Backbone as a printed PyTorch tensor [residue, N CA C, xyz], in Angstrom:
tensor([[[129.9890,  73.4200, -23.2670],
         [129.6370,  72.9540, -24.8670],
         [130.8050,  72.0740, -25.3100]],

        [[130.2520,  70.5890, -25.6570],
         [130.6000,  69.8490, -26.8610],
         [131.6930,  70.2330, -28.0720]],

        [[132.4560,  70.0170, -28.7380],
         [132.8810,  70.5300, -29.9250],
         [132.3160,  69.3000, -30.8780]],

        [[131.6380,  69.4300, -31.9330],
         [131.5940,  68.0250, -33.3260],
         [132.6380,  67.2980, -33.4380]],

        [[132.3170,  65.5050, -33.9300],
         [133.3250,  64.8800, -33.6050],
         [134.7460,  65.6860, -34.8620]],

        [[134.4810,  66.3730, -35.6880],
         [135.5660,  66.6550, -36.7160],
         [136.2600,  67.8980, -36.0650]],

        [[136.2780,  68.6680, -35.2140],
         [137.2890,  69.2900, -34.4650],
         [137.7310,  68.3870, -33.5250]],

        [[137.7140,  67.2940, -32.6690],
         [138.7610,  66.7070, -32.0390],
         [139.7190,  66.0560, -32.6650]],

        [[140.7250,  65.8050, -31.1440],
         [141.9210,  65.2880, -31.9910],
         [141.4910,  63.4500, -32.2510]],

        [[140.5620,  63.1770, -31.5110],
         [140.9730,  61.6350, -31.0470],
         [140.4830,  60.6920, -32.5930]],

        [[139.6140,  61.3540, -32.7890],
         [138.4440,  60.8770, -34.1530],
         [139.3660,  60.6860, -35.1850]],

        [[140.5050,  61.7130, -35.2190],
         [141.2180,  61.8910, -36.6110],
         [142.6140,  61.5810, -36.2670]],

        [[142.9890,  60.8950, -35.0650],
         [143.8230,  59.9710, -34.8330],
         [143.6160,  58.5770, -34.5920]],

        [[142.4260,  58.0300, -34.5650],
         [142.1270,  57.0300, -34.6790],
         [141.9930,  56.5900, -36.4330]],

        [[141.3030,  57.3630, -37.0090],
         [141.3810,  57.6120, -38.5530],
         [142.5420,  57.6510, -39.2760]],

        [[143.8280,  58.0540, -38.5790],
         [145.4540,  58.3860, -39.3000],
         [145.5980,  56.5270, -39.7270]],

        [[145.4210,  55.9380, -37.9800],
         [146.2650,  54.8060, -38.3340],
         [146.3020,  54.7530, -39.1310]],

        [[144.7710,  53.7060, -40.0290],
         [144.4230,  52.4010, -40.9840],
         [145.1300,  53.5340, -41.9930]],

        [[144.5340,  54.9200, -42.4300],
         [144.8490,  55.1190, -43.3570],
         [146.4110,  55.5550, -43.6360]],

        [[147.3130,  55.4780, -42.6300],
         [148.3550,  55.3890, -43.1150],
         [148.7050,  53.8770, -42.9670]],

        [[148.2490,  53.1090, -42.1670],
         [148.7880,  51.2280, -42.7030],
         [148.1730,  50.9440, -44.3540]],

        [[147.6860,  51.6030, -45.0850],
         [146.8220,  51.3010, -46.1020],
         [147.7560,  52.0120, -47.3770]],

        [[147.7880,  53.4800, -47.0300],
         [149.0090,  53.8640, -47.5450],
         [150.7360,  52.9890, -47.9050]],

        [[151.2420,  52.4620, -46.8400],
         [152.2300,  51.6470, -46.6870],
         [152.7430,  50.4610, -47.2720]],

        [[151.1510,  50.1270, -47.2910],
         [150.8920,  48.5820, -48.0880],
         [150.3780,  48.7100, -49.5150]],

        [[150.5380,  49.8580, -50.1250],
         [150.2390,  50.2220, -51.3230],
         [151.3240,  50.6050, -51.8610]],

        [[152.2070,  51.2740, -51.2070],
         [153.5790,  51.4490, -51.5110],
         [154.5220,  50.3590, -52.1060]],

        [[154.1240,  48.9450, -50.5900],
         [155.0680,  48.0510, -50.7240],
         [154.4650,  47.1670, -51.9110]],

        [[153.0060,  47.3420, -52.2360],
         [152.9740,  46.3350, -53.6000],
         [153.0870,  46.9830, -55.0390]],

        [[153.3870,  48.2950, -54.7640],
         [153.5470,  48.7500, -56.2550],
         [155.4900,  48.3000, -56.3260]],

        [[156.0370,  48.4740, -54.9670],
         [157.7090,  48.1830, -55.2890],
         [157.8350,  46.7600, -55.4470]],

        [[156.7050,  46.1290, -54.9060],
         [156.7640,  44.7280, -55.7590],
         [157.0820,  44.1530, -56.8200]],

        [[155.2740,  44.9840, -56.6770],
         [155.3780,  44.6490, -58.3060],
         [156.2630,  44.9970, -59.6370]],

        [[157.1330,  46.1520, -59.0400],
         [157.8540,  47.2490, -60.1320],
         [159.1860,  46.7350, -60.4460]],

        [[159.7870,  46.2280, -59.2040],
         [160.6940,  45.4080, -58.3310],
         [161.3120,  43.8690, -59.0900]],

        [[160.2980,  43.6330, -58.3220],
         [160.2960,  41.8630, -58.4720],
         [160.9190,  41.3790, -59.1290]],

        [[161.2910,  41.6920, -60.5290],
         [161.8230,  41.2720, -61.4910],
         [162.3320,  39.1940, -61.2590]],

        [[163.1360,  39.4560, -59.6480],
         [163.7740,  38.5300, -59.6800],
         [163.4620,  37.0740, -58.7920]],

        [[163.9220,  36.3910, -59.3150],
         [162.7580,  34.8270, -59.0830],
         [163.6870,  34.1890, -58.2840]],

        [[163.2400,  33.9720, -57.2830],
         [164.3570,  33.2150, -55.7630],
         [163.8340,  31.4270, -56.4450]],

        [[162.9880,  31.3580, -56.7280],
         [162.9200,  29.7140, -56.7190],
         [163.8170,  29.5050, -58.4340]],

        [[164.1310,  28.2060, -58.1730],
         [164.7400,  27.1130, -59.2570],
         [163.7520,  26.7730, -59.6130]],

        [[163.5170,  26.7370, -60.8490],
         [162.2760,  25.4980, -61.9150],
         [163.2170,  24.1900, -61.1710]],

        [[164.7530,  24.0830, -61.7600],
         [165.1840,  22.7870, -61.8280],
         [166.5190,  22.7670, -61.6170]],

        [[166.7470,  23.0520, -59.7760],
         [167.3100,  22.4500, -59.0150],
         [167.9110,  21.1850, -59.0760]],

        [[167.9850,  20.2560, -60.1600],
         [169.0380,  19.1410, -60.4570],
         [170.1800,  19.6610, -61.3470]],

        [[169.1020,  20.4860, -62.3200],
         [169.7090,  20.5280, -63.2330],
         [170.7680,  21.3830, -62.8810]],

        [[170.8900,  22.8000, -62.2740],
         [171.4880,  23.6790, -61.4730],
         [172.6920,  23.6080, -60.7370]],

        [[172.6170,  21.6780, -60.2350],
         [173.1880,  21.5060, -59.4210],
         [174.1400,  20.8330, -60.4450]],

        [[173.5380,  20.6470, -61.0970],
         [174.9540,  19.6060, -62.5030],
         [175.5030,  20.7120, -62.6370]],

        [[175.6130,  22.0960, -62.9680],
         [176.1990,  23.0960, -63.0790],
         [176.7900,  23.4840, -62.3990]],

        [[176.8280,  23.8390, -61.3410],
         [178.1520,  23.8560, -60.1090],
         [178.8150,  23.1660, -59.6380]],

        [[178.6690,  21.2680, -59.9770],
         [179.6020,  20.1830, -59.8990],
         [180.8560,  20.8180, -61.1950]],

        [[179.8290,  21.2780, -62.0950],
         [180.1210,  21.7520, -63.4580],
         [181.8250,  22.1720, -63.1910]],

        [[181.1070,  23.3640, -62.7680],
         [181.9210,  24.3260, -62.8240],
         [183.1990,  24.3050, -61.6310]],

        [[183.0910,  23.8370, -60.3590],
         [183.9100,  23.3000, -58.9880],
         [185.0180,  22.4430, -59.8120]],

        [[184.4810,  21.5120, -60.8630],
         [185.4110,  19.8470, -61.3880],
         [186.3920,  21.0050, -62.2590]],

        [[186.0680,  22.2020, -62.8030],
         [187.0990,  22.7160, -63.9500],
         [188.1010,  24.2020, -62.5800]],

        [[187.2370,  24.0750, -61.8680],
         [188.7620,  24.8470, -60.4550],
         [189.3660,  24.2630, -60.0740]],

        [[189.1320,  22.0970, -60.3690],
         [189.5190,  21.4900, -59.3930],
         [190.5660,  21.2730, -60.5290]],

        [[190.2140,  21.0020, -61.4720],
         [191.6750,  20.7880, -62.2410],
         [192.7900,  21.8720, -62.9770]],

        [[192.0040,  22.8680, -62.9340],
         [192.9020,  23.8810, -62.3900],
         [194.1650,  24.2220, -61.7110]],

        [[193.6210,  23.2880, -60.3070],
         [194.4260,  23.3560, -59.1150],
         [195.3130,  21.9470, -59.4360]],

        [[194.6940,  21.1660, -60.0830],
         [195.3900,  19.9750, -60.4620],
         [197.0760,  19.9790, -61.6180]],

        [[196.2330,  20.5920, -62.4310],
         [197.9030,  21.4960, -63.3740],
         [198.5000,  22.7350, -62.7360]],

        [[198.1340,  23.3290, -61.7800],
         [199.1820,  23.7090, -60.9990],
         [199.0000,  25.6430, -61.5250]],

        [[197.5320,  25.5880, -61.8550],
         [197.6920,  26.7990, -63.5450],
         [197.2830,  28.1490, -62.2360]],

        [[198.3860,  29.2910, -62.2490],
         [198.1310,  30.8630, -61.1410],
         [198.5680,  31.4440, -62.1940]],

        [[198.2720,  32.7580, -62.0940],
         [198.7930,  33.8890, -62.8110],
         [199.2230,  35.0950, -61.9120]],

        [[199.6590,  35.8500, -62.1840],
         [200.1330,  37.2380, -62.3500],
         [199.3800,  38.0250, -62.9070]],

        [[198.5180,  39.2970, -62.3210],
         [197.3970,  40.1880, -63.2120],
         [198.0210,  41.5590, -62.7180]],

        [[197.9660,  42.8230, -63.4310],
         [197.2920,  44.5520, -63.2300],
         [197.1000,  44.6070, -63.4870]],

        [[195.8750,  45.8090, -63.2880],
         [194.2980,  46.2820, -63.8160],
         [194.5450,  47.4300, -63.3080]],

        [[195.1630,  48.3920, -64.0830],
         [194.5170,  50.2190, -63.8430],
         [195.7580,  51.1960, -65.2570]],

        [[194.4690,  52.2000, -65.3180],
         [194.8020,  53.1650, -65.9920],
         [194.4080,  52.6350, -67.1750]],

        [[193.6590,  51.6170, -67.6310],
         [192.4500,  51.5760, -68.5240],
         [192.9710,  50.2840, -69.4850]],

        [[194.1510,  49.3690, -68.2630],
         [194.8860,  48.1420, -68.6990],
         [195.0480,  47.1980, -67.9930]],

        [[194.8410,  46.2100, -68.5300],
         [194.9050,  45.0220, -68.1480],
         [195.8420,  44.4250, -68.5090]],

        [[196.9120,  43.3560, -67.7190],
         [197.9650,  42.5650, -68.3800],
         [197.5260,  41.4410, -67.0730]],

        [[197.8280,  39.7970, -67.9780],
         [197.6380,  38.3970, -67.4900],
         [199.1090,  37.8760, -67.8540]],

        [[199.7060,  37.0520, -67.0880],
         [200.8870,  35.9240, -67.4910],
         [201.0650,  34.9580, -65.6890]],

        [[200.9270,  33.2690, -66.6480],
         [200.5880,  32.3910, -66.1680],
         [202.2000,  33.1070, -65.1270]],

        [[201.9270,  32.3190, -64.0650],
         [202.5870,  32.4320, -62.7930],
         [203.0100,  30.9770, -62.3720]],

        [[202.6240,  29.7040, -63.1230],
         [202.6890,  28.6150, -62.9130],
         [201.6330,  27.8160, -63.3980]],

        [[201.9780,  26.3100, -63.8810],
         [201.1480,  26.1930, -64.7790],
         [200.8140,  26.3390, -66.4470]],

        [[202.1180,  26.9120, -67.2030],
         [202.1080,  27.3960, -68.7520],
         [201.9750,  25.9120, -69.2430]],

        [[201.1220,  26.2990, -70.3680],
         [201.0920,  24.6960, -71.0290],
         [201.8570,  24.9770, -71.8190]],

        [[202.7790,  24.1530, -73.1510],
         [203.4930,  24.0580, -73.9600],
         [202.8760,  25.3140, -75.2690]],

        [[201.5020,  25.3260, -75.3950],
         [201.1990,  26.1660, -76.2820],
         [200.6940,  27.2170, -75.8520]],

        [[200.8700,  28.1660, -75.8390],
         [199.5340,  29.4340, -75.7830],
         [198.1860,  29.5930, -75.8200]],

        [[197.3830,  29.5930, -75.7040],
         [195.5570,  29.3800, -76.5370],
         [195.6020,  30.9980, -76.2700]],

        [[194.3150,  31.3250, -76.5590],
         [194.0880,  32.2830, -76.3320],
         [192.6260,  32.2540, -75.3040]],

        [[192.4390,  33.5920, -74.5380],
         [191.9550,  33.1920, -72.7240],
         [190.6880,  33.9870, -72.9500]],

        [[189.8680,  33.3000, -72.0490],
         [189.0990,  34.3480, -71.9160],
         [188.2530,  34.8010, -70.2730]],

        [[188.7310,  36.0500, -70.3340],
         [188.6600,  36.6320, -69.1770],
         [187.4790,  37.3740, -68.6090]],

        [[186.4870,  37.2320, -67.1740],
         [184.9830,  37.4940, -67.1630],
         [185.5710,  38.1890, -65.9390]],

        [[185.2210,  39.4550, -65.6270],
         [185.0020,  40.6110, -64.7860],
         [184.0380,  40.9200, -64.5150]],

        [[183.5580,  40.2770, -62.7520],
         [182.0980,  40.7760, -62.8080],
         [182.3030,  41.5210, -61.5550]],

        [[181.6680,  41.9980, -61.4310],
         [181.1810,  43.5220, -60.6770],
         [180.8510,  42.8280, -59.4010]],

        [[180.8270,  43.2570, -57.5180],
         [179.7720,  42.3600, -56.5300],
         [179.2480,  42.8270, -56.6240]],

        [[178.4130,  44.0330, -56.7600],
         [177.5110,  44.3250, -56.2560],
         [176.5350,  45.3660, -57.6060]],

        [[177.2410,  45.7900, -58.9760],
         [176.7550,  46.0750, -60.0970],
         [176.4510,  45.1030, -61.2170]],

        [[175.7230,  43.9390, -62.0360],
         [175.7720,  43.7880, -62.9270],
         [176.0100,  44.3440, -64.0770]],

        [[175.4300,  45.8450, -63.5930],
         [175.4810,  46.3650, -65.3000],
         [176.7330,  46.8790, -66.0850]],

        [[177.8890,  46.1600, -65.2150],
         [179.5920,  46.5510, -65.2990],
         [180.1620,  45.8890, -65.4520]],

        [[179.2920,  44.1900, -65.6030],
         [180.0200,  43.5400, -65.6200],
         [180.5870,  43.3400, -67.5310]],

        [[181.6790,  42.9110, -67.3490],
         [182.1760,  42.6060, -68.8870],
         [183.0350,  41.4900, -69.2330]],

        [[183.4720,  40.6020, -70.0350],
         [184.5980,  39.5830, -70.6060],
         [185.7790,  40.2850, -72.0940]],

        [[186.6910,  39.7030, -71.6010],
         [187.5210,  40.1210, -72.6000],
         [187.9890,  38.3450, -73.4020]],

        [[188.1840,  38.8310, -74.4870],
         [188.9640,  37.7340, -75.2750],
         [190.2240,  37.8000, -75.6230]],

        [[191.7020,  37.2740, -74.8550],
         [192.9510,  37.4820, -74.9130],
         [193.8680,  36.7260, -75.5580]],

        [[194.6070,  37.2640, -76.9100],
         [195.3410,  36.9390, -76.9920],
         [196.8160,  36.9160, -76.3610]],

        [[197.8320,  35.9820, -76.7440],
         [199.2370,  36.0500, -75.9150],
         [199.9860,  37.0010, -77.4820]],

        [[200.6760,  37.5160, -76.5340],
         [201.8840,  38.0890, -77.2780],
         [203.4150,  37.7420, -77.2340]],

        [[204.3230,  37.8090, -77.7050],
         [205.4650,  37.5000, -78.0710],
         [206.3690,  37.0940, -76.7720]],

        [[206.0950,  38.3080, -76.1820],
         [206.3710,  37.7400, -74.1590],
         [206.0660,  36.9360, -73.4300]],

        [[204.8570,  37.0890, -74.2280],
         [203.9050,  35.8300, -72.9690],
         [202.8230,  36.7040, -72.6620]],

        [[202.5590,  37.3980, -72.1470],
         [201.7150,  38.4170, -71.4020],
         [200.4310,  38.5250, -72.7670]],

        [[199.2250,  38.6840, -72.0450],
         [197.9320,  38.9020, -72.4520],
         [198.0980,  40.2520, -71.8560]],

        [[197.3360,  40.5540, -73.2160],
         [196.8840,  42.1470, -72.6700],
         [195.5930,  42.5300, -73.4460]],

        [[195.0670,  43.3740, -72.4950],
         [193.0440,  44.2540, -72.8400],
         [193.2290,  45.5660, -72.2400]],

        [[192.2860,  46.4660, -73.1980],
         [191.4850,  47.5370, -72.5780],
         [190.6330,  46.8430, -71.7470]],

        [[190.4780,  48.0480, -70.4950],
         [189.5750,  48.0760, -69.9630],
         [188.6030,  48.5900, -69.3860]],

        [[187.5150,  49.2100, -68.9930],
         [187.4610,  50.5940, -68.0690],
         [188.2740,  51.1160, -67.9090]],

        [[188.3880,  52.2990, -67.5560],
         [189.5770,  53.5120, -66.4130],
         [188.6940,  53.3880, -65.3190]],

        [[187.5710,  53.5350, -65.4290],
         [186.1660,  53.5120, -64.0380],
         [186.4680,  51.8420, -63.0680]],

        [[187.3730,  51.6100, -62.9810],
         [186.7510,  50.0180, -62.8910],
         [187.2350,  49.6370, -60.8420]],

        [[187.3260,  51.3190, -60.2610],
         [186.9050,  51.1580, -59.1750],
         [185.9040,  50.0870, -58.1020]],

        [[185.8840,  49.7010, -57.3120],
         [185.3890,  48.2250, -56.2710],
         [186.0570,  47.0560, -56.3820]],

        [[184.7450,  46.3030, -56.0180],
         [185.2930,  44.6330, -55.7130],
         [184.8330,  43.9800, -56.7850]],

        [[185.4760,  43.1970, -57.7440],
         [185.5320,  42.4260, -59.0880],
         [185.9970,  40.7700, -58.1130]],

        [[185.3290,  40.1680, -58.9240],
         [185.6610,  38.5020, -59.1100],
         [186.3240,  38.4840, -60.8800]],

        [[187.1090,  38.3290, -60.8520],
         [187.9230,  37.7200, -61.9540],
         [187.8730,  36.9460, -62.3060]],

        [[187.7460,  36.3280, -63.2930],
         [187.5190,  34.6970, -63.7540],
         [188.4470,  34.3180, -64.9910]],

        [[189.3230,  33.6330, -65.0020],
         [190.2510,  33.2860, -66.0690],
         [189.3420,  31.7340, -66.4830]],

        [[189.4130,  31.3300, -68.0680],
         [188.9860,  29.8630, -68.6830],
         [189.8820,  30.3730, -69.6540]],

        [[190.5790,  29.1660, -70.2090],
         [190.7990,  29.2820, -71.8010],
         [189.5950,  28.5120, -72.3010]],

        [[189.3000,  28.9720, -73.8700],
         [189.1150,  28.8080, -75.0760],
         [187.8930,  27.3950, -75.2410]],

        [[188.3060,  26.3270, -74.6080],
         [188.1410,  25.1430, -74.7380],
         [187.1680,  25.0930, -73.2260]],

        [[187.0780,  25.6530, -72.3320],
         [186.5850,  25.7560, -70.7710],
         [187.2100,  24.4870, -70.2260]],

        [[188.4810,  24.1360, -69.8900],
         [188.8600,  22.8840, -69.7930],
         [188.6780,  22.9570, -68.4620]],

        [[189.8270,  24.5540, -67.7940],
         [189.7480,  24.7060, -66.5520],
         [189.1540,  25.7450, -66.4740]],

        [[189.1060,  26.4470, -64.6710],
         [188.7380,  27.5280, -64.3210],
         [190.0990,  28.2110, -63.7260]],

        [[190.6810,  29.6880, -63.2660],
         [190.6700,  30.4520, -62.3210],
         [190.1360,  31.4090, -61.9760]],

        [[189.4570,  31.1990, -60.5790],
         [188.8200,  32.5840, -59.9570],
         [189.0200,  33.1910, -59.2480]],

        [[188.8520,  34.7380, -58.4470],
         [189.2420,  34.8870, -58.0560],
         [189.1080,  36.5690, -56.9930]],

        [[188.2290,  36.8050, -55.6820],
         [187.8240,  37.8610, -55.8350],
         [188.8950,  39.4440, -55.2400]],

        [[188.9250,  40.6420, -55.7870],
         [190.1530,  41.1900, -56.1630],
         [189.3510,  42.9710, -55.9520]],

        [[190.2890,  43.8740, -54.9590],
         [189.6240,  45.3960, -54.8380],
         [190.5410,  45.4900, -56.5740]],

        [[189.4740,  46.5350, -57.2930],
         [190.8130,  46.5970, -57.9430],
         [190.6570,  48.5560, -58.2290]],

        [[191.3870,  48.6520, -58.8720],
         [192.8070,  48.5500, -59.5440],
         [193.3740,  47.8500, -59.3790]],

        [[194.8140,  47.1510, -59.3510],
         [195.5240,  47.1930, -59.1110],
         [197.2870,  47.5730, -59.6090]],

        [[197.4710,  48.5400, -59.5510],
         [198.8360,  48.5800, -60.0620],
         [200.4140,  47.4500, -59.9410]],

        [[200.4490,  46.9960, -59.1350],
         [201.2750,  45.9110, -58.7450],
         [200.7990,  44.7080, -59.3040]],

        [[201.8160,  43.7470, -59.1610],
         [201.6230,  42.3130, -60.1590],
         [200.9860,  41.9810, -58.9510]],

        [[199.6390,  41.0990, -59.0960],
         [198.7080,  40.4760, -57.8480],
         [198.4480,  39.3370, -58.6180]],

        [[198.6810,  38.1630, -57.4850],
         [198.1270,  36.6170, -57.9300],
         [197.1740,  36.3730, -57.9530]],

        [[196.5950,  35.3830, -58.4410],
         [195.7040,  34.8050, -59.3030],
         [195.7240,  33.6170, -59.5500]],

        [[194.9130,  32.6520, -58.4430],
         [194.6800,  31.0380, -58.5190],
         [193.6060,  30.6700, -58.3140]],

        [[193.6050,  29.9540, -58.3130],
         [191.8980,  28.6370, -58.7810],
         [191.1780,  28.7370, -57.1280]],

        [[190.7170,  29.0600, -56.8300],
         [189.9250,  29.2430, -55.7620],
         [188.2640,  28.6440, -55.6060]],

        [[187.7090,  27.7170, -54.7220],
         [186.4670,  27.2130, -55.2110],
         [185.4990,  28.5600, -54.4820]],

        [[185.9640,  29.1090, -53.3450],
         [184.9500,  30.0710, -52.9380],
         [183.8980,  30.7200, -53.8900]],

        [[183.0150,  31.4100, -53.5840],
         [181.9290,  32.0820, -54.7740],
         [181.7140,  31.4750, -55.8990]],

        [[182.0490,  30.2700, -55.8840],
         [181.5650,  29.4040, -57.2910],
         [179.9970,  29.2730, -57.5480]]])
């Protein structure tokens, strides 16, 4: 006696293949609609290129002026001091902390100089991870930027590098 089709293995196996594909497609479509807010296309690529060139010019200006810093970032305190290229008049500096993978952790500090020539600012205690530290003056004439693993308890050199611009 032959079993009815719905009691056999092969019809259900053949039906399950397209149903599985449809479920996976549905999940992919849902994820692309709900998570796909990042556009990989730049509307005005010429304007973006000019911006990158301006950033490169700022880093090259810091290299021409031989500007470098020494810093520590530990226990909720960030200290910064000129190692070379210190101007005659010390002005306020803007420091950007850009996390490598989590943009919600990014933050900026405006630093003023103390009487000993050191800049200080409070930073989050949980600063563990890979960060890009960027220092620029208030008038944005030059820019010093480098990547580090934080925290750093010892004095660490911060130089104007062009990678990652």
